[in-house]
N, CA, C and O atoms as a GROMACS GRO file, in nm:
protein
  420
    1UNK      N    1   2.126  -1.085   4.428
    1UNK     CA    2   2.251  -1.135   4.482
    1UNK      C    3   2.256  -1.287   4.467
    1UNK      O    4   2.153  -1.355   4.475
    2UNK      N    5   2.373  -1.339   4.445
    2UNK     CA    6   2.390  -1.483   4.419
    2UNK      C    7   2.347  -1.568   4.539
    2UNK      O    8   2.312  -1.685   4.521
    3UNK      N    9   2.349  -1.513   4.659
    3UNK     CA   10   2.314  -1.591   4.778
    3UNK      C   11   2.163  -1.606   4.794
    3UNK      O   12   2.117  -1.681   4.881
    4UNK      N   13   2.084  -1.536   4.712
    4UNK     CA   14   1.939  -1.549   4.717
    4UNK      C   15   1.889  -1.670   4.638
    4UNK      O   16   1.776  -1.714   4.656
    5UNK      N   17   1.974  -1.723   4.551
    5UNK     CA   18   1.934  -1.837   4.470
    5UNK      C   19   1.922  -1.962   4.558
    5UNK      O   20   2.004  -1.983   4.648
    6UNK      N   21   1.820  -2.043   4.534
    6UNK     CA   22   1.807  -2.166   4.616
    6UNK      C   23   1.918  -2.265   4.585
    6UNK      O   24   1.965  -2.274   4.472
    7UNK      N   25   1.959  -2.339   4.686
    7UNK     CA   26   2.059  -2.443   4.668
    7UNK      C   27   1.990  -2.570   4.619
    7UNK      O   28   1.884  -2.606   4.670
    8UNK      N   29   2.049  -2.635   4.522
    8UNK     CA   30   1.994  -2.759   4.467
    8UNK      C   31   2.083  -2.873   4.513
    8UNK      O   32   2.205  -2.868   4.498
    9UNK      N   33   2.022  -2.976   4.570
    9UNK     CA   34   2.099  -3.088   4.622
    9UNK      C   35   2.050  -3.219   4.562
    9UNK      O   36   1.931  -3.237   4.537
   10UNK      N   37   2.142  -3.308   4.539
   10UNK     CA   38   2.111  -3.441   4.488
   10UNK      C   39   2.034  -3.520   4.593
   10UNK      O   40   2.070  -3.515   4.711
   11UNK      N   41   1.931  -3.590   4.554
   11UNK     CA   42   1.852  -3.674   4.645
   11UNK      C   43   1.880  -3.821   4.611
   11UNK      O   44   1.809  -3.879   4.529
   12UNK      N   45   1.980  -3.880   4.673
   12UNK     CA   46   2.016  -4.018   4.638
   12UNK      C   47   1.914  -4.120   4.690
   12UNK      O   48   1.843  -4.096   4.788
   13UNK      N   49   1.910  -4.231   4.623
   13UNK     CA   50   1.827  -4.344   4.666
   13UNK      C   51   1.899  -4.472   4.625
   13UNK      O   52   1.987  -4.471   4.539
   14UNK      N   53   1.861  -4.580   4.686
   14UNK     CA   54   1.923  -4.710   4.659
   14UNK      C   55   1.908  -4.745   4.511
   14UNK      O   56   1.797  -4.740   4.458
   15UNK      N   57   2.017  -4.781   4.446
   15UNK     CA   58   2.016  -4.820   4.306
   15UNK      C   59   2.032  -4.703   4.209
   15UNK      O   60   2.026  -4.723   4.088
   16UNK      N   61   2.053  -4.581   4.260
   16UNK     CA   62   2.070  -4.464   4.175
   16UNK      C   63   2.198  -4.477   4.093
   16UNK      O   64   2.304  -4.512   4.147
   17UNK      N   65   2.190  -4.450   3.966
   17UNK     CA   66   2.306  -4.448   3.877
   17UNK      C   67   2.349  -4.302   3.862
   17UNK      O   68   2.276  -4.221   3.807
   18UNK      N   69   2.468  -4.269   3.912
   18UNK     CA   70   2.516  -4.131   3.909
   18UNK      C   71   2.587  -4.099   3.779
   18UNK      O   72   2.660  -4.182   3.724
   19UNK      N   73   2.565  -3.979   3.731
   19UNK     CA   74   2.636  -3.929   3.613
   19UNK      C   75   2.732  -3.820   3.658
   19UNK      O   76   2.728  -3.777   3.774
   20UNK      N   77   2.816  -3.776   3.568
   20UNK     CA   78   2.907  -3.665   3.598
   20UNK      C   79   2.828  -3.540   3.634
   20UNK      O   80   2.868  -3.465   3.723
   21UNK      N   81   2.717  -3.517   3.566
   21UNK     CA   82   2.633  -3.399   3.595
   21UNK      C   83   2.577  -3.406   3.737
   21UNK      O   84   2.568  -3.304   3.805
   22UNK      N   85   2.541  -3.525   3.782
   22UNK     CA   86   2.490  -3.541   3.920
   22UNK      C   87   2.598  -3.505   4.021
   22UNK      O   88   2.570  -3.437   4.120
   23UNK      N   89   2.720  -3.548   3.997
   23UNK     CA   90   2.830  -3.517   4.090
   23UNK      C   91   2.862  -3.368   4.089
   23UNK      O   92   2.898  -3.312   4.193
   24UNK      N   93   2.850  -3.304   3.975
   24UNK     CA   94   2.872  -3.160   3.968
   24UNK      C   95   2.766  -3.086   4.050
   24UNK      O   96   2.799  -2.990   4.119
   25UNK      N   97   2.641  -3.129   4.042
   25UNK     CA   98   2.534  -3.068   4.120
   25UNK      C   99   2.563  -3.083   4.269
   25UNK      O  100   2.547  -2.988   4.346
   26UNK      N  101   2.605  -3.201   4.310
   26UNK     CA  102   2.633  -3.225   4.453
   26UNK      C  103   2.750  -3.141   4.502
   26UNK      O  104   2.744  -3.082   4.610
   27UNK      N  105   2.857  -3.134   4.424
   27UNK     CA  106   2.973  -3.054   4.463
   27UNK      C  107   2.937  -2.905   4.465
   27UNK      O  108   2.982  -2.831   4.553
   28UNK      N  109   2.856  -2.861   4.369
   28UNK     CA  110   2.813  -2.722   4.364
   28UNK      C  111   2.731  -2.686   4.489
   28UNK      O  112   2.745  -2.576   4.543
   29UNK      N  113   2.645  -2.779   4.533
   29UNK     CA  114   2.567  -2.755   4.653
   29UNK      C  115   2.659  -2.727   4.773
   29UNK      O  116   2.640  -2.629   4.844
   30UNK      N  117   2.758  -2.814   4.793
   30UNK     CA  118   2.848  -2.798   4.909
   30UNK      C  119   2.933  -2.671   4.896
   30UNK      O  120   2.953  -2.600   4.994
   31UNK      N  121   2.983  -2.643   4.777
   31UNK     CA  122   3.065  -2.524   4.757
   31UNK      C  123   2.984  -2.397   4.783
   31UNK      O  124   3.030  -2.307   4.854
   32UNK      N  125   2.863  -2.390   4.727
   32UNK     CA  126   2.780  -2.270   4.746
   32UNK      C  127   2.732  -2.256   4.890
   32UNK      O  128   2.720  -2.145   4.939
   33UNK      N  129   2.705  -2.368   4.958
   33UNK     CA  130   2.666  -2.361   5.100
   33UNK      C  131   2.781  -2.305   5.184
   33UNK      O  132   2.758  -2.225   5.275
   34UNK      N  133   2.903  -2.347   5.154
   34UNK     CA  134   3.018  -2.296   5.228
   34UNK      C  135   3.042  -2.148   5.197
   34UNK      O  136   3.074  -2.070   5.287
   35UNK      N  137   3.026  -2.108   5.071
   35UNK     CA  138   3.040  -1.967   5.035
   35UNK      C  139   2.934  -1.883   5.105
   35UNK      O  140   2.964  -1.774   5.154
   36UNK      N  141   2.811  -1.932   5.110
   36UNK     CA  142   2.702  -1.861   5.176
   36UNK      C  143   2.734  -1.844   5.326
   36UNK      O  144   2.714  -1.736   5.382
   37UNK      N  145   2.782  -1.950   5.387
   37UNK     CA  146   2.820  -1.945   5.528
   37UNK      C  147   2.927  -1.837   5.551
   37UNK      O  148   2.912  -1.752   5.638
   38UNK      N  149   3.033  -1.841   5.471
   38UNK     CA  150   3.143  -1.745   5.487
   38UNK      C  151   3.093  -1.602   5.464
   38UNK      O  152   3.132  -1.511   5.536
   39UNK      N  153   3.009  -1.583   5.364
   39UNK     CA  154   2.960  -1.449   5.332
   39UNK      C  155   2.876  -1.391   5.446
   39UNK      O  156   2.899  -1.278   5.488
   40UNK      N  157   2.779  -1.468   5.496
   40UNK     CA  158   2.689  -1.415   5.598
   40UNK      C  159   2.751  -1.410   5.737
   40UNK      O  160   2.716  -1.324   5.817
   41UNK      N  161   2.842  -1.501   5.767
   41UNK     CA  162   2.903  -1.501   5.899
   41UNK      C  163   3.023  -1.407   5.910
   41UNK      O  164   3.042  -1.341   6.012
   42UNK      N  165   3.103  -1.402   5.803
   42UNK     CA  166   3.230  -1.329   5.811
   42UNK      C  167   3.237  -1.204   5.724
   42UNK      O  168   3.323  -1.119   5.746
   43UNK      N  169   3.146  -1.190   5.624
   43UNK     CA  170   3.157  -1.077   5.533
   43UNK      C  171   3.266  -1.102   5.431
   43UNK      O  172   3.296  -1.216   5.398
   44UNK      N  173   3.327  -0.994   5.379
   44UNK     CA  174   3.435  -1.010   5.283
   44UNK      C  175   3.551  -0.918   5.320
   44UNK      O  176   3.535  -0.820   5.392
   45UNK      N  177   3.668  -0.954   5.268
   45UNK     CA  178   3.787  -0.874   5.295
   45UNK      C  179   3.902  -0.964   5.339
   45UNK      O  180   3.900  -1.085   5.319
   46UNK      N  181   4.001  -0.902   5.399
   46UNK     CA  182   4.121  -0.973   5.442
   46UNK      C  183   4.091  -1.046   5.572
   46UNK      O  184   4.040  -0.986   5.667
   47UNK      N  185   4.124  -1.174   5.576
   47UNK     CA  186   4.110  -1.254   5.697
   47UNK      C  187   4.242  -1.254   5.773
   47UNK      O  188   4.247  -1.231   5.894
   48UNK      N  189   4.350  -1.282   5.700
   48UNK     CA  190   4.483  -1.286   5.761
   48UNK      C  191   4.588  -1.254   5.656
   48UNK      O  192   4.580  -1.302   5.544
   49UNK      N  193   4.687  -1.173   5.692
   49UNK     CA  194   4.797  -1.143   5.600
   49UNK      C  195   4.755  -1.049   5.490
   49UNK      O  196   4.680  -0.954   5.512
   50UNK      N  197   4.804  -1.076   5.369
   50UNK     CA  198   4.776  -1.000   5.248
   50UNK      C  199   4.815  -0.853   5.258
   50UNK      O  200   4.756  -0.767   5.193
   51UNK      N  201   4.914  -0.824   5.341
   51UNK     CA  202   4.963  -0.686   5.350
   51UNK      C  203   5.031  -0.647   5.219
   51UNK      O  204   5.095  -0.730   5.155
   52UNK      N  205   5.018  -0.521   5.180
   52UNK     CA  206   5.077  -0.471   5.057
   52UNK      C  207   5.176  -0.360   5.091
   52UNK      O  208   5.146  -0.269   5.168
   53UNK      N  209   5.293  -0.370   5.030
   53UNK     CA  210   5.398  -0.270   5.053
   53UNK      C  211   5.443  -0.218   4.916
   53UNK      O  212   5.470  -0.298   4.826
   54UNK      N  213   5.451  -0.088   4.900
   54UNK     CA  214   5.498  -0.028   4.776
   54UNK      C  215   5.648  -0.005   4.788
   54UNK      O  216   5.694   0.061   4.882
   55UNK      N  217   5.724  -0.060   4.695
   55UNK     CA  218   5.870  -0.051   4.699
   55UNK      C  219   5.919   0.012   4.569
   55UNK      O  220   5.878  -0.027   4.460
   56UNK      N  221   6.008   0.112   4.583
   56UNK     CA  222   6.067   0.174   4.465
   56UNK      C  223   6.204   0.116   4.443
   56UNK      O  224   6.290   0.123   4.531
   57UNK      N  225   6.227   0.057   4.324
   57UNK     CA  226   6.360   0.011   4.286
   57UNK      C  227   6.424   0.123   4.204
   57UNK      O  228   6.372   0.234   4.202
   58UNK      N  229   6.534   0.095   4.139
   58UNK     CA  230   6.605   0.200   4.066
   58UNK      C  231   6.518   0.271   3.962
   58UNK      O  232   6.519   0.394   3.953
   59UNK      N  233   6.442   0.194   3.885
   59UNK     CA  234   6.369   0.256   3.775
   59UNK      C  235   6.220   0.226   3.773
   59UNK      O  236   6.152   0.258   3.675
   60UNK      N  237   6.168   0.166   3.878
   60UNK     CA  238   6.026   0.131   3.877
   60UNK      C  239   5.974   0.108   4.018
   60UNK      O  240   6.049   0.102   4.115
   61UNK      N  241   5.841   0.095   4.025
   61UNK     CA  242   5.776   0.062   4.151
   61UNK      C  243   5.727  -0.083   4.146
   61UNK      O  244   5.692  -0.135   4.041
   62UNK      N  245   5.726  -0.145   4.262
   62UNK     CA  246   5.674  -0.281   4.276
   62UNK      C  247   5.580  -0.284   4.396
   62UNK      O  248   5.602  -0.215   4.495
   63UNK      N  249   5.478  -0.365   4.386
   63UNK     CA  250   5.390  -0.391   4.501
   63UNK      C  251   5.428  -0.529   4.553
   63UNK      O  252   5.427  -0.627   4.478
   64UNK      N  253   5.461  -0.537   4.679
   64UNK     CA  254   5.491  -0.666   4.741
   64UNK      C  255   5.370  -0.705   4.826
   64UNK      O  256   5.334  -0.637   4.922
   65UNK      N  257   5.310  -0.816   4.789
   65UNK     CA  258   5.191  -0.866   4.857
   65UNK      C  259   5.231  -0.985   4.941
   65UNK      O  260   5.285  -1.083   4.890
   66UNK      N  261   5.203  -0.977   5.071
   66UNK     CA  262   5.237  -1.085   5.163
   66UNK      C  263   5.135  -1.198   5.153
   66UNK      O  264   5.018  -1.176   5.123
   67UNK      N  265   5.181  -1.318   5.179
   67UNK     CA  266   5.092  -1.435   5.179
   67UNK      C  267   4.978  -1.412   5.277
   67UNK      O  268   4.994  -1.340   5.376
   68UNK      N  269   4.864  -1.474   5.249
   68UNK     CA  270   4.750  -1.459   5.339
   68UNK      C  271   4.624  -1.518   5.282
   68UNK      O  272   4.626  -1.594   5.185
   69UNK      N  273   4.513  -1.482   5.344
   69UNK     CA  274   4.383  -1.537   5.305
   69UNK      C  275   4.278  -1.428   5.316
   69UNK      O  276   4.279  -1.347   5.408
   70UNK      N  277   4.186  -1.427   5.218
   70UNK     CA  278   4.077  -1.332   5.219
   70UNK      C  279   3.950  -1.394   5.164
   70UNK      O  280   3.952  -1.506   5.112
   71UNK      N  281   3.840  -1.322   5.176
   71UNK     CA  282   3.711  -1.368   5.124
   71UNK      C  283   3.658  -1.266   5.025
   71UNK      O  284   3.662  -1.146   5.049
   72UNK      N  285   3.606  -1.317   4.912
   72UNK     CA  286   3.542  -1.230   4.813
   72UNK      C  287   3.404  -1.191   4.864
   72UNK      O  288   3.358  -1.243   4.966
   73UNK      N  289   3.337  -1.100   4.792
   73UNK     CA  290   3.202  -1.060   4.830
   73UNK      C  291   3.103  -1.176   4.820
   73UNK      O  292   2.997  -1.172   4.882
   74UNK      N  293   3.135  -1.277   4.742
   74UNK     CA  294   3.049  -1.397   4.731
   74UNK      C  295   3.079  -1.498   4.840
   74UNK      O  296   3.006  -1.597   4.855
   75UNK      N  297   3.185  -1.476   4.918
   75UNK     CA  298   3.221  -1.571   5.022
   75UNK      C  299   3.324  -1.673   4.977
   75UNK      O  300   3.352  -1.768   5.049
   76UNK      N  301   3.380  -1.654   4.859
   76UNK     CA  302   3.482  -1.745   4.808
   76UNK      C  303   3.616  -1.712   4.872
   76UNK      O  304   3.654  -1.595   4.883
   77UNK      N  305   3.687  -1.815   4.914
   77UNK     CA  306   3.818  -1.795   4.975
   77UNK      C  307   3.924  -1.771   4.871
   77UNK      O  308   3.926  -1.833   4.764
   78UNK      N  309   4.015  -1.678   4.902
   78UNK     CA  310   4.132  -1.653   4.818
   78UNK      C  311   4.254  -1.670   4.906
   78UNK      O  312   4.272  -1.600   5.005
   79UNK      N  313   4.340  -1.766   4.867
   79UNK     CA  314   4.462  -1.792   4.943
   79UNK      C  315   4.582  -1.759   4.856
   79UNK      O  316   4.594  -1.808   4.744
   80UNK      N  317   4.669  -1.676   4.910
   80UNK     CA  318   4.796  -1.648   4.846
   80UNK      C  319   4.901  -1.722   4.928
   80UNK      O  320   4.934  -1.680   5.039
   81UNK      N  321   4.954  -1.832   4.874
   81UNK     CA  322   5.041  -1.923   4.951
   81UNK      C  323   5.178  -1.862   4.980
   81UNK      O  324   5.235  -1.887   5.086
   82UNK      N  325   5.230  -1.783   4.887
   82UNK     CA  326   5.363  -1.724   4.906
   82UNK      C  327   5.355  -1.574   4.876
   82UNK      O  328   5.264  -1.528   4.808
   83UNK      N  329   5.451  -1.501   4.927
   83UNK     CA  330   5.459  -1.358   4.895
   83UNK      C  331   5.478  -1.342   4.744
   83UNK      O  332   5.545  -1.424   4.681
   84UNK      N  333   5.419  -1.238   4.688
   84UNK     CA  334   5.429  -1.211   4.545
   84UNK      C  335   5.475  -1.068   4.522
   84UNK      O  336   5.441  -0.978   4.598
   85UNK      N  337   5.554  -1.050   4.416
   85UNK     CA  338   5.598  -0.917   4.376
   85UNK      C  339   5.530  -0.884   4.244
   85UNK      O  340   5.537  -0.961   4.148
   86UNK      N  341   5.462  -0.769   4.239
   86UNK     CA  342   5.388  -0.728   4.119
   86UNK      C  343   5.452  -0.600   4.067
   86UNK      O  344   5.446  -0.496   4.134
   87UNK      N  345   5.514  -0.605   3.947
   87UNK     CA  346   5.569  -0.481   3.891
   87UNK      C  347   5.455  -0.388   3.851
   87UNK      O  348   5.354  -0.433   3.796
   88UNK      N  349   5.470  -0.259   3.877
   88UNK     CA  350   5.366  -0.162   3.847
   88UNK      C  351   5.411  -0.074   3.731
   88UNK      O  352   5.527  -0.036   3.721
   89UNK      N  353   5.316  -0.043   3.643
   89UNK     CA  354   5.347   0.047   3.533
   89UNK      C  355   5.366   0.187   3.586
   89UNK      O  356   5.298   0.230   3.680
   90UNK      N  357   5.459   0.259   3.525
   90UNK     CA  358   5.488   0.395   3.570
   90UNK      C  359   5.375   0.488   3.526
   90UNK      O  360   5.328   0.484   3.412
   91UNK      N  361   5.332   0.572   3.620
   91UNK     CA  362   5.230   0.672   3.589
   91UNK      C  363   5.297   0.803   3.553
   91UNK      O  364   5.406   0.833   3.603
   92UNK      N  365   5.232   0.880   3.466
   92UNK     CA  366   5.289   1.008   3.425
   92UNK      C  367   5.298   1.108   3.540
   92UNK      O  368   5.392   1.187   3.546
   93UNK      N  369   5.202   1.103   3.631
   93UNK     CA  370   5.202   1.192   3.748
   93UNK      C  371   5.179   1.107   3.872
   93UNK      O  372   5.142   0.990   3.864
   94UNK      N  373   5.201   1.168   3.987
   94UNK     CA  374   5.175   1.097   4.111
   94UNK      C  375   5.027   1.059   4.118
   94UNK      O  376   4.941   1.134   4.074
   95UNK      N  377   5.000   0.944   4.172
   95UNK     CA  378   4.861   0.901   4.181
   95UNK      C  379   4.848   0.775   4.262
   95UNK      O  380   4.944   0.729   4.324
   96UNK      N  381   4.730   0.720   4.259
   96UNK     CA  382   4.701   0.598   4.333
   96UNK      C  383   4.706   0.477   4.241
   96UNK      O  384   4.678   0.486   4.122
   97UNK      N  385   4.743   0.365   4.299
   97UNK     CA  386   4.736   0.238   4.229
   97UNK      C  387   4.624   0.156   4.290
   97UNK      O  388   4.597   0.165   4.409
   98UNK      N  389   4.560   0.076   4.207
   98UNK     CA  390   4.460  -0.018   4.254
   98UNK      C  391   4.510  -0.157   4.221
   98UNK      O  392   4.542  -0.186   4.106
   99UNK      N  393   4.516  -0.242   4.320
   99UNK     CA  394   4.566  -0.378   4.302
   99UNK      C  395   4.452  -0.476   4.338
   99UNK      O  396   4.398  -0.471   4.448
  100UNK      N  397   4.418  -0.563   4.244
  100UNK     CA  398   4.308  -0.657   4.264
  100UNK      C  399   4.364  -0.799   4.275
  100UNK      O  400   4.451  -0.838   4.196
  101UNK      N  401   4.315  -0.876   4.371
  101UNK     CA  402   4.340  -1.019   4.375
  101UNK      C  403   4.220  -1.086   4.309
  101UNK      O  404   4.106  -1.059   4.346
  102UNK      N  405   4.245  -1.172   4.214
  102UNK     CA  406   4.138  -1.236   4.140
  102UNK      C  407   4.145  -1.386   4.164
  102UNK      O  408   4.251  -1.448   4.153
  103UNK      N  409   4.031  -1.443   4.197
  103UNK     CA  410   4.023  -1.587   4.220
  103UNK      C  411   4.007  -1.657   4.087
  103UNK      O  412   3.915  -1.628   4.010
  104UNK      N  413   4.098  -1.751   4.059
  104UNK     CA  414   4.097  -1.823   3.931
  104UNK      C  415   4.105  -1.971   3.962
  104UNK      O  416   4.201  -2.018   4.023
  105UNK      N  417   4.003  -2.045   3.918
  105UNK     CA  418   4.005  -2.190   3.942
  105UNK      C  419   4.054  -2.261   3.820
  105UNK      O  420   4.063  -2.384   3.820
   0.00000   0.00000   0.00000
């Protein structure tokens, strides 16, 4: 699991010349520490909102996803700032739909 990996942190000292790689290491440390905290303290799933409603229009189905916030299994936050409408492809027979929220930076 990704949370088993040790966190690497920059060890600054007086007169240190920082590079872009050094700043990336430092930011990665803080980001991963926050993800680890969220994962172990809160788990994953919907925190607030993100309700999904299936709506049938004249010739198709749509999934309406309400704004909200959730956590991935890694502890990464996913925020949907506004409600979104997702058109769904028509299935040949009745069945289930699976809708994924994907975190993209």
